[in-house]
ZAVOSE-199821 format. One record per residue (C-alpha): residue number from 1; x, y negated, z; residue in three letters. Coordinates in pm, 1 decimal. Layout:
REM ZAVOSE-199821
    i        c1        c2        c3   aa
  NUM         X         Y         Z  ALA
...
//
This chain:
REM ZAVOSE-199821
    i        c1        c2        c3   aa
    1    2257.9     506.6   -2053.3  PHE
    2    2100.2     595.6   -2372.0  TYR
    3    1759.2     747.5   -2464.8  ARG
    4    1808.8    1081.3   -2274.0  PHE
    5    1924.6     910.5   -1959.4  GLN
    6    1672.0     620.9   -1974.2  ALA
    7    1388.1     882.6   -1995.4  CYS
    8    1510.9    1067.5   -1715.9  ILE
    9    1579.4     732.1   -1491.1  TYR
   10    1252.1     591.7   -1519.4  PHE
   11    1055.8     907.6   -1488.7  ALA
   12    1244.5     973.3   -1153.0  SER
   13    1264.3     606.8   -1014.1  VAL
   14     867.6     592.0   -1083.1  PHE
   15     808.0     833.2    -810.2  GLN
   16    1026.8     584.5    -559.1  ALA
   17     728.5     384.7    -571.8  MET
   18     528.1     645.7    -400.5  SER
   19     820.4     650.3    -113.3  CYS
   20     792.7     277.6     -58.0  GLY
   21     396.3     288.4     -48.1  ILE
   22     411.1     573.3     223.2  HIS
   23     686.0     403.8     414.5  TYR
   24     486.9      86.7     478.9  LEU
   25     145.8     213.8     458.5  ALA
   26      83.0     194.2     820.2  SER
   27     120.6    -160.3     823.8  VAL
   28    -234.3    -217.7     733.5  PHE
   29    -373.5     150.7     810.6  MET
   30    -300.5     111.8    1176.8  ALA
   31    -435.8    -241.9    1233.0  VAL
   32    -567.4    -313.5    1583.4  THR
   33    -865.4    -596.8    1522.7  PRO
   34   -1054.0    -771.2    1777.1  ASN
   35   -1236.6    -558.8    2021.2  PHE
   36   -1417.6    -565.2    2342.0  VAL
   37   -1584.4    -273.3    2555.7  CYS
   38   -1929.0    -147.8    2452.1  GLY
   39   -2252.5    -202.7    2630.7  PHE
   40   -2523.8      31.3    2749.1  PRO
   41   -2849.6    -102.7    2537.6  GLY
   42   -2955.6    -336.4    2301.6  ASN
   43   -2854.6    -683.7    2318.8  VAL
   44   -3078.1    -972.8    2295.0  SER
   45   -2826.1   -1252.0    2315.6  SER
   46   -2470.4   -1340.3    2331.5  VAL
   47   -2235.9   -1605.2    2488.7  LEU
   48   -1901.4   -1683.5    2434.2  PHE
   49   -1783.9   -2008.5    2610.6  HIS
   50   -2010.4   -2302.0    2503.4  ASN
   51   -2143.8   -2081.1    2180.9  SER
   52   -2438.6   -1862.0    2164.5  SER
   53   -2529.8   -1594.5    1901.8  ALA
   54   -2768.9   -1332.9    1825.8  SER
   55   -2501.7   -1066.2    1771.4  SER
   56   -2144.1   -1015.8    1874.1  ILE
   57   -2033.6   -1017.0    1511.2  GLU
   58   -2100.3   -1383.4    1502.0  ASP
   59   -1874.9   -1432.6    1803.6  ILE
   60   -1548.6   -1302.8    1622.4  TRP
   61   -1471.9   -1589.6    1419.0  THR
   62   -1421.0   -1787.7    1776.4  LEU
   63   -1221.9   -1527.0    1922.5  TRP
   64    -854.1   -1655.2    1983.5  THR
   65    -688.1   -1480.3    2289.4  SER
   66    -697.8   -1124.2    2427.1  THR
   67    -765.9   -1296.8    2762.2  GLU
   68   -1119.2   -1395.9    2643.6  ASN
   69   -1443.5   -1218.0    2727.0  TYR
   70   -1785.3   -1227.7    2613.1  ILE
   71   -2121.2   -1221.3    2786.3  VAL
   72   -2427.9   -1037.3    2648.6  VAL
   73   -2782.8   -1023.7    2797.0  GLN
   74   -2951.2    -691.5    2701.6  LEU
   75   -3319.1    -632.2    2634.6  GLU
   76   -3393.7    -501.9    2996.7  ASN
   77   -3244.7    -811.6    3132.8  GLY
   78   -2896.6    -703.7    3242.8  GLU
   79   -2619.9    -922.1    3205.9  ILE
   80   -2265.4    -793.2    3116.8  TRP
   81   -1910.6    -945.9    3081.7  GLU
   82   -1729.7    -743.0    2818.3  LEU
   83   -1336.1    -762.5    2824.6  ASP
   84   -1096.7    -566.7    2601.4  GLN
   85   -1048.6    -292.7    2819.5  CYS
   86   -1312.1    -299.6    3100.7  SER
   87   -1666.8    -445.1    3170.9  ARG
   88   -1869.1    -568.9    3446.7  SER
   89   -2212.3    -602.7    3555.5  LYS
   90   -2358.6    -918.8    3702.3  ARG
   91   -2532.6    -805.2    4049.4  GLU
   92   -2777.1   -1115.8    4028.4  VAL
   93   -2929.3   -1168.3    3697.8  SER
   94   -2986.9   -1540.8    3646.0  LEU
   95   -2972.7   -1736.9    3353.9  ASP
   96   -2753.0   -1657.4    3102.7  LEU
   97   -2432.1   -1854.8    3164.3  ALA
   98   -2054.5   -1809.3    3094.8  TYR
   99   -1916.1   -1887.0    3421.0  GLU
  100   -2029.0   -1657.0    3716.5  TYR
  101   -1905.3   -1684.5    4071.7  LYS
  102   -2137.1   -1392.9    4218.0  GLY
  103   -2059.1   -1021.5    4260.6  ASN
  104   -1991.2    -810.9    3985.1  LYS
  105   -1988.7    -420.3    3938.7  SER
  106   -1661.1    -307.3    3716.9  VAL
  107   -1729.4     -19.0    3502.2  PHE
  108   -1476.6     159.3    3214.8  PRO
  109   -1548.8     150.6    2864.2  CYS
  110   -1726.9     471.3    2850.0  SER
  111   -1965.2     378.3    2580.2  ASP
  112   -1674.0     316.8    2364.5  GLY
  113   -1576.8     -10.5    2178.2  PHE
  114   -1687.0    -280.3    1968.3  LEU
  115   -1451.2    -386.2    1678.8  TYR
  116   -1425.4    -671.5    1446.7  ASP
  117   -1499.7    -529.4    1117.1  ASP
  118   -1481.9    -863.3     911.8  ALA
  119   -1155.7    -799.2     777.5  LYS
  120   -1115.0    -400.5     791.7  TRP
  121   -1411.0    -194.3     793.6  LYS
  122   -1206.2     113.6     962.1  SER
  123    -876.6     169.6    1049.7  THR
  124    -722.8     475.1    1244.9  VAL
  125    -708.2     267.5    1536.5  VAL
  126   -1087.7     199.5    1528.5  THR
  127   -1135.6     565.8    1406.9  GLN
  128    -987.3     713.7    1728.9  TRP
  129   -1008.0     434.1    1955.6  ASP
  130    -633.2     398.6    2001.4  LEU
  131    -694.5     100.1    2231.8  VAL
  132    -634.1       3.6    2602.7  CYS
  133    -471.3     318.3    2767.0  ASP
  134    -432.7     483.0    2438.5  ARG
  135    -254.4     180.1    2264.6  GLU
  136      59.9     368.1    2293.7  TRP
  137     -74.4     653.2    2087.9  LEU
  138    -113.5     370.5    1776.4  ALA
  139     236.9     234.9    1857.8  LYS
  140     381.4     591.0    1781.7  LEU
  141     242.7     625.8    1431.3  ILE
  142     503.9     446.0    1254.0  GLN
  143     827.7     583.0    1473.7  PRO
  144     703.5     936.9    1430.4  THR
  145     678.1     892.1    1056.2  PHE
  146    1037.5     762.4    1063.8  MET
  147    1152.1    1044.4    1270.8  LEU
  148    1000.0    1274.8     966.5  GLY
  149    1193.9    1075.7     738.5  VAL
  150    1493.8    1132.1     934.9  LEU
  151    1454.0    1520.2     940.6  VAL
  152    1370.1    1510.5     573.4  GLY
  153    1678.6    1323.5     472.5  ALA
  154    1893.2    1583.5     628.3  VAL
  155    1701.7    1901.5     532.7  ILE
  156    1657.4    1808.9     170.1  PHE
  157    1994.4    1658.3     129.1  GLY
  158    2145.2    1992.9     206.6  ASP
  159    1897.8    2211.7      14.8  ILE
  160    1949.6    1996.3    -294.2  ALA
  161    2336.2    2065.9    -242.8  ASP
  162    2252.9    2456.4    -214.0  ARG
  163    1947.9    2497.3    -461.7  LEU
  164    2000.3    2224.7    -708.5  GLY
  165    1840.1    1883.4    -735.8  ARG
  166    1583.9    1995.4    -971.3  GLN
  167    1391.2    2225.2    -746.7  ARG
  168    1406.3    1969.2    -468.0  VAL
  169    1243.6    1700.2    -673.0  ILE
  170     970.0    1938.2    -788.9  TRP
  171     888.2    2046.3    -453.2  PHE
  172     894.2    1697.2    -283.7  THR
  173     702.0    1545.5    -566.4  SER
  174     394.8    1777.8    -525.5  ALA
  175     466.4    1750.8    -127.8  GLY
  176     404.6    1362.5    -151.3  GLN
  177      73.3    1408.4    -346.2  PHE
  178     -73.1    1691.1    -163.3  VAL
  179      10.2    1552.2     192.4  PHE
  180     -61.1    1202.5      90.3  GLY
  181    -417.0    1315.3      -2.9  ILE
  182    -454.7    1546.6     312.6  ALA
  183    -386.3    1240.1     555.3  VAL
  184    -680.6    1095.8     441.8  ALA
  185    -895.5    1385.3     557.3  PHE
  186    -741.5    1447.5     879.6  THR
  187   -1017.7    1522.3    1154.4  PHE
  188    -817.9    1372.8    1480.7  ASP
  189    -528.3    1150.7    1591.8  TYR
  190    -291.2    1460.0    1628.9  TYR
  191    -356.1    1616.5    1280.6  SER
  192    -298.6    1274.9    1130.5  PHE
  193      53.1    1237.0    1296.7  VAL
  194     151.3    1566.0    1205.7  ILE
  195      43.1    1545.5     822.5  VAL
  196     194.1    1206.0     812.1  ARG
  197     512.6    1365.3     957.9  PHE
  198     536.2    1621.9     671.9  LEU
  199     458.0    1332.8     432.7  LEU
  200     746.8    1162.4     581.0  ALA
  201     973.9    1473.4     528.6  MET
  202     895.6    1499.7     152.6  VAL
  203     915.2    1136.0      73.9  SER
  204    1241.6    1107.7     232.1  SER
  205    1376.7    1417.4      72.7  GLY
  206    1258.1    1281.9    -270.2  TYR
  207    1438.3     928.5    -219.9  LEU
  208    1770.1    1097.9    -127.0  VAL
  209    1769.7    1374.3    -388.3  VAL
  210    1637.0    1137.2    -680.8  ALA
  211    1914.8     874.5    -598.7  PHE
  212    2202.0    1165.9    -647.4  VAL
  213    1997.3    1294.5    -929.3  TYR
  214    1995.6     975.5   -1146.8  VAL
  215    2345.6     884.0   -1053.3  THR
  216    2474.8    1213.4   -1165.4  GLU
  217    2312.9    1162.6   -1521.7  PHE
  218    2402.2     794.3   -1579.7  THR
  219    2744.6     683.7   -1720.9  GLY
  220    2980.3     520.1   -1510.2  ILE
  221    2935.0     173.3   -1687.4  LYS
  222    2535.7     172.3   -1621.1  ALA
  223    2569.3     366.5   -1254.0  ARG
  224    2582.0      35.8   -1042.9  THR
  225    2269.1    -135.5   -1204.1  TRP
  226    2070.0     236.7   -1233.3  ALA
  227    2132.8     316.0    -864.1  SER
  228    2055.2     -32.2    -718.2  MET
  229    1725.7     -54.6    -912.1  HIS
  230    1597.0     245.3    -753.6  VAL
  231    1537.2      41.8    -448.7  HIS
  232    1361.4    -205.0    -671.4  ALA
  233    1104.4      52.3    -741.0  PHE
  234    1049.2     106.4    -385.3  PHE
  235    1016.0    -282.2    -343.8  ALA
  236     734.4    -246.1    -597.1  VAL
  237     594.9      38.2    -371.7  GLY
  238     567.6    -227.1     -70.1  ILE
  239     404.1    -490.1    -309.0  MET
  240     141.1    -188.5    -419.2  ILE
  241      64.9    -163.0     -38.7  VAL
  242     -12.4    -521.6      13.7  ALA
  243    -244.4    -529.0    -318.4  LEU
  244    -429.8    -214.8    -214.7  VAL
  245    -476.0    -316.8     153.1  GLY
  246    -619.7    -656.3      25.6  PHE
  247    -850.4    -478.2    -221.2  LEU
  248    -943.6    -165.1      22.1  VAL
  249   -1048.4    -202.2     379.6  ARG
  250   -1135.0     147.4     470.2  THR
  251    -798.3     339.8     585.3  TRP
  252    -887.8     663.6     423.2  TRP
  253    -988.2     531.6     105.7  VAL
  254    -688.0     321.9     120.4  TYR
  255    -465.5     631.6     184.2  GLN
  256    -631.2     803.5    -131.3  ILE
  257    -584.4     496.6    -337.3  CYS
  258    -188.5     482.5    -255.1  LEU
  259    -146.4     858.6    -292.0  SER
  260    -307.7     878.7    -646.5  ILE
  261       8.4     684.1    -755.1  ALA
  262     196.1    1001.7    -712.8  THR
  263     -21.9    1196.5    -956.3  LEU
  264     149.2    1113.0   -1289.1  PRO
  265     488.5    1215.7   -1184.4  PHE
  266     367.9    1543.2   -1041.4  VAL
  267     203.6    1660.2   -1363.5  LEU
  268     543.1    1594.9   -1552.8  CYS
  269     831.8    1641.0   -1325.8  CYS
  270     864.3    2013.9   -1441.1  TRP
  271    1006.0    1893.0   -1765.0  MET
  272    1310.2    1737.7   -1584.3  LEU
  273    1641.1    1920.0   -1624.0  PRO
  274    1911.4    2024.9   -1369.7  GLU
  275    2205.5    1786.8   -1354.2  THR
  276    2529.2    1927.1   -1532.2  PRO
  277    2735.1    1828.8   -1230.7  PHE
  278    2575.1    2045.9   -1002.4  TRP
  279    2545.2    2338.9   -1263.3  LEU
  280    2923.0    2312.5   -1285.2  LEU
  281    2979.4    2313.9    -930.4  SER
  282    2790.1    2627.4    -905.6  GLU
  283    2987.1    2790.1   -1221.6  GLU
  284    2671.6    2810.0   -1438.3  ARG
  285    2830.8    2716.5   -1736.5  TYR
  286    2608.5    2816.7   -1998.2  GLU
  287    2317.9    2635.5   -1827.5  ASP
  288    2535.2    2310.8   -1804.9  ALA
  289    2613.9    2335.8   -2194.2  GLN
  290    2247.5    2351.8   -2260.5  LYS
  291    2158.2    2047.2   -2076.3  VAL
  292    2457.1    1871.0   -2259.4  ILE
  293    2347.7    1992.6   -2602.8  ASP
  294    1981.1    1875.5   -2519.2  THR
  295    2141.9    1511.8   -2387.6  MET
  296    2364.9    1511.5   -2726.2  ALA
  297    2029.2    1563.7   -2948.7  ARG
  298    1842.1    1309.8   -2756.1  TRP
  299    2126.5    1055.7   -2791.2  ASN
  300    2216.4    1166.0   -3148.3  LYS
  301    2560.5    1228.5   -3055.0  ILE
  302    2703.0    1446.2   -3330.2  SER
  303    3005.8    1591.5   -3126.4  THR
  304    2877.6    1683.1   -2784.7  PRO
  305    3128.4    1779.1   -2492.3  CYS
  306    3223.5    2129.4   -2461.2  LYS
  307    3205.7    2291.1   -2124.6  VAL
  308    3434.4    2569.4   -2227.4  SER
  309    3696.8    2334.9   -2289.0  GLU
  310    3672.1    2142.9   -1957.7  LEU
  311    3675.3    2502.9   -1770.6  CYS
  312    4006.0    2614.1   -1947.3  SER
  313    4169.2    2291.2   -1827.5  VAL
  314    4043.6    2336.3   -1504.7  GLN
  315    4121.9    2708.0   -1460.3  GLN
  316    4486.0    2615.1   -1569.4  ASP
  317    4514.8    2348.5   -1314.5  ASP
  318    4394.3    2541.1   -1020.8  LEU
  319    4520.9    2886.0   -1103.3  ALA
  320    4822.7    2851.7    -878.9  SER
  321    4616.5    2707.6    -597.0  GLY
  322    4366.4    2999.3    -600.8  ARG
  323    4630.0    3270.7    -596.9  ALA
  324    4557.4    3508.8    -343.3  GLY
  325    4273.6    3296.0    -196.0  ASP
  326    4026.8    3563.1    -332.7  ASN
  327    3827.4    3274.0    -471.5  ASP
  328    3655.1    3190.5    -135.7  THR
  329    3662.6    2817.9    -188.5  SER
  330    3448.1    2830.9    -509.5  SER
  331    3197.9    3019.5    -329.7  THR
  332    3213.7    2825.3      28.9  LYS
  333    2870.6    2672.9     160.4  LYS
  334    2943.3    2322.9     272.6  HIS
  335    2784.3    2165.5     584.6  ASN
  336    2802.3    1838.9     771.8  ILE
  337    3125.4    1919.8     945.3  LEU
  338    3306.2    1893.3     580.8  ASP
  339    3248.5    1507.3     650.8  LEU
  340    3461.0    1533.3     913.3  PHE
  341    3719.2    1741.1     799.5  CYS
  342    4025.5    1516.3     868.8  ASN
  343    4066.2    1181.3    1017.7  TRP
  344    4048.6     968.8     703.4  GLN
  345    3736.5    1111.7     605.2  ILE
  346    3595.6    1099.9     963.2  ALA
  347    3674.3     741.0    1007.9  ARG
  348    3498.9     677.1     650.8  ARG
  349    3195.3     874.3     755.0  THR
  350    3156.8     679.6    1074.5  ILE
  351    3168.9     364.4     917.9  THR
  352    2957.0     445.4     668.0  VAL
  353    2698.1     547.9     908.9  TRP
  354    2717.2     261.6    1103.5  LEU
  355    2636.9      42.1     798.3  ILE
  356    2325.8     267.2     708.3  TRP
  357    2211.6     206.3    1065.1  PHE
  358    2232.4    -146.0    1064.3  THR
  359    2093.9    -194.3     705.1  GLY
  360    1772.9      16.4     782.8  SER
  361    1703.9    -161.8    1113.5  LEU
  362    1710.7    -490.3     952.8  GLY
  363    1535.3    -400.7     646.7  TYR
  364    1237.8    -238.8     836.9  TYR
  365    1224.7    -514.5    1108.9  VAL
  366    1193.9    -784.0     857.4  PHE
  367     937.4    -557.6     643.2  SER
  368     732.1    -459.8     946.3  LEU
  369     710.3    -805.5    1130.5  SER
  370     603.1    -976.1     795.1  SER
  371     236.7    -927.4     852.1  VAL
  372     274.8   -1086.2    1200.5  SER
  373     431.2   -1439.3    1090.1  LEU
  374     101.1   -1613.1    1048.4  GLY
  375     -62.3   -1712.8     745.5  GLY
  376    -215.5   -1452.0     481.0  ASN
  377     -51.9   -1106.4     590.2  GLU
  378    -108.2    -944.3     239.6  TYR
  379      90.0   -1252.7      71.4  LEU
  380     353.2   -1205.0     339.8  ASN
  381     409.7    -828.0     266.8  LEU
  382     414.2    -889.8     -94.1  CYS
  383     665.3   -1191.7     -80.9  LEU
  384     901.2    -950.5     140.3  ILE
  385     864.5    -687.5     -93.5  GLY
  386     910.0    -917.1    -394.5  ALA
  387    1227.4   -1087.5    -273.8  VAL
  388    1406.8    -746.7    -310.0  GLU
  389    1383.1    -746.4    -696.7  LEU
  390    1616.4   -1049.6    -755.1  PRO
  391    1837.7    -938.1    -453.5  CYS
  392    1964.5    -606.0    -644.2  TYR
  393    2034.9    -815.5    -969.2  ILE
  394    2269.6   -1054.6    -746.3  ILE
  395    2399.1    -729.0    -569.8  ALA
  396    2486.2    -578.4    -908.3  CYS
  397    2635.7    -867.4   -1034.1  LEU
  398    2860.2    -928.2    -725.8  ALA
  399    2950.0    -566.8    -714.9  MET
  400    3100.1    -572.2   -1073.3  ASP
  401    3270.4    -888.4    -999.0  LYS
  402    3378.2    -870.2    -636.5  LEU
  403    3361.1    -499.8    -569.4  GLY
  404    3143.1    -278.5    -319.5  ARG
  405    3314.6    -406.7      -1.3  ARG
  406    3359.4    -762.0     -87.2  ASN
  407    2986.9    -783.6    -140.9  THR
  408    2895.3    -586.2     140.7  LEU
  409    3065.4    -761.9     430.2  ILE
  410    2939.4   -1137.2     331.6  PRO
  411    2563.6   -1021.7     327.3  PHE
  412    2560.2    -834.6     631.5  LEU
  413    2727.8   -1123.2     819.1  ILE
  414    2470.3   -1360.4     620.7  LEU
  415    2178.8   -1169.5     741.6  SER
  416    2269.2   -1210.5    1110.7  ALA
  417    2337.8   -1572.4    1075.5  LEU
  418    1972.6   -1576.2     932.7  ILE
  419    1832.8   -1410.6    1238.6  CYS
  420    1992.9   -1678.5    1462.3  VAL
  421    1869.5   -1940.9    1251.0  LEU
  422    1484.7   -1819.2    1260.8  ILE
  423    1519.1   -1852.2    1647.4  MET
  424    1559.7   -2250.3    1605.7  PHE
  425    1258.8   -2294.9    1379.2  ILE
  426     957.0   -2416.2    1568.3  PRO
  427     660.8   -2151.2    1559.6  GLN
  428     408.1   -2390.5    1410.6  ASP
  429     637.3   -2404.8    1069.9  PHE
  430     495.0   -2103.3     914.6  ASN
  431     586.3   -2153.6     558.2  ILE
  432     957.7   -2236.5     697.3  LEU
  433     960.4   -1914.2     880.2  ILE
  434     842.9   -1710.5     628.1  ILE
  435    1120.2   -1826.1     372.0  LEU
  436    1371.4   -1764.7     654.5  ALA
  437    1236.0   -1403.5     680.2  ASN
  438    1270.5   -1382.6     283.5  MET
  439    1613.7   -1488.1     298.7  ALA
  440    1685.0   -1231.4     583.5  GLY
  441    1524.6    -974.4     382.7  LYS
  442    1727.6   -1057.4      72.7  PHE
  443    2064.9   -1064.1     257.6  SER
  444    1994.2    -712.4     424.9  ILE
  445    1852.9    -580.3     123.9  GLY
  446    2172.0    -646.7     -89.3  VAL
  447    2382.0    -458.0     194.2  ALA
  448    2111.0    -185.9     246.5  PHE
  449    2096.8    -119.1    -140.5  GLY
  450    2446.3     -98.8    -184.3  LEU
  451    2535.3     158.4      72.6  ILE
  452    2354.5     437.6    -115.2  TYR
  453    2599.3     376.5    -412.2  LEU
  454    2885.2     312.6    -198.7  TYR
  455    2827.7     628.1     -22.4  THR
  456    2763.6     850.4    -337.2  ALA
  457    3093.8     714.6    -478.6  GLU
  458    3301.1     784.0    -164.1  LEU
  459    3228.3    1155.5    -168.7  TYR
  460    3276.7    1448.6    -422.7  PRO
  461    2999.3    1624.6    -600.0  THR
  462    2990.3    1923.5    -365.9  ILE
  463    2878.6    1729.5     -71.4  VAL
  464    2755.5    1433.2    -206.9  ARG
  465    2372.9    1505.6    -153.0  SER
  466    2527.1    1582.7     213.9  LEU
  467    2685.5    1250.9     250.3  ALA
  468    2388.4    1049.1     110.5  VAL
  469    2128.7    1269.4     310.2  GLY
  470    2335.6    1232.9     643.7  SER
  471    2375.2     874.6     568.0  GLY
  472    2025.8     852.3     521.7  SER
  473    1976.3    1035.9     876.1  MET
  474    2189.7     765.8    1038.7  MET
  475    1967.6     482.4     862.0  CYS
  476    1618.9     665.3     963.9  ARG
  477    1756.0     641.5    1328.2  VAL
  478    1774.4     264.5    1261.5  GLY
  479    1403.8     283.4    1095.6  SER
  480    1270.7     486.6    1401.6  VAL
  481    1405.9     185.0    1641.0  VAL
  482    1269.4     -76.0    1436.0  ALA
  483     876.6     -29.5    1503.8  PRO
  484    1003.4     -48.5    1883.2  PHE
  485    1223.8    -335.4    1791.7  CYS
  486     917.5    -521.0    1666.1  VAL
  487     696.4    -468.1    1940.1  TYR
  488     932.8    -629.2    2160.9  LEU
  489     752.4    -959.6    2034.5  ARG
  490     514.5    -907.9    2319.1  SER
  491     819.6    -946.1    2575.9  VAL
  492     981.3   -1236.7    2400.6  TRP
  493     876.5   -1360.0    2064.6  ILE
  494    1272.0   -1367.4    1933.1  PHE
  495    1373.6   -1031.5    2117.7  MET
  496    1358.5    -848.9    1741.9  PRO
  497    1578.9   -1109.9    1607.8  LEU
  498    1831.7   -1094.1    1874.9  VAL
//
């Protein structure tokens, strides 16, 4: 991990911040504020329980439950009761009172909705009225993004093994900037979801390929720390989401501000070289030698490695095995079936996939539910991101001392025990609940971060991106399930933990 590796590493992982940004951006972008049905006319007075006001904006601070309703009197004398998804007109207009026992005519919300804009001036929910019978569209925003992440992990992992890591990094970096900005200028809900789906694909593709990219450039001694701290930059992205969400309260401006973080890397990523490992696997020996020579100059190594010497040794070792084989093995294109080529590899693949799924499910349930724990939601999300930074340091130390497997197992079990513990904490102990969630995120973060490196070390170069990509695919299945798991709080508050 000398000068050349350091420059490559920090340039590559800088862009991992934007992946963390886009993965969690919808936490604030798709917020549903307090709302009620709109009314047909100009309001003269408003009543909520025993409080009266001249406008509905003054009432929102008193709003406590979705079962509440607001009574408004219009300038023409009509009195309306405004609920969240319906409104009713009082047939006999008497004095303005909150309780009313007379006849009422119920009407749908044909005049739109009134939203509490004290905290958020605009969200995608208020932009396209994703409430009441359209609420399910709002709940699909994060799962459809994660579905794009799933597709991107498979597609770009395979493309990186076929066309090279460098080209995929170029394409996905540019894609993150272009699609990130395009999201802010979408004209309806469906175009918004489609562009976010494409953004998810390139973000996922970058994260998978960048991990393999920095792993193949980093020496064995520094590989554990380098690979684990790719996730630390992802966590910094989550913290940036919390900061920008606190400062910017209009969703499309918020999206543009988050996407601008991608721009510096897009301007310089074309300078990144291809990895020697991939060039050697494609038998492009001259290109590999040029990269090695460049690496030697940057690191001030006087006697760089000679690819020709490595090739001669390799050819001598494989000469007998290739006799009569027409060199088909060197040109074979690998696919996902190679991860199940025999029982030992198949068992390894299934085990790794299960851990990817479990880690992702826990990681995103803890992250997405952080904003609903009570207290300041921006601070909660920032803390949930910040707790990952020390977790990767602990993970690296444990992996070096105890090994990969002996670190993975205890932290997986610990995260499950913490989920059980949270269910026994009284709901009015907000600080204790937040600390317990941070501990759960810490535990699952160790396991989830470790599995990237573990998977990369368990497979050879020719299928390494495919192995990490397919594992990431299974992990995205968990991340698609995670938002629905969080929504189960409405059924039973502890259901996500179960």
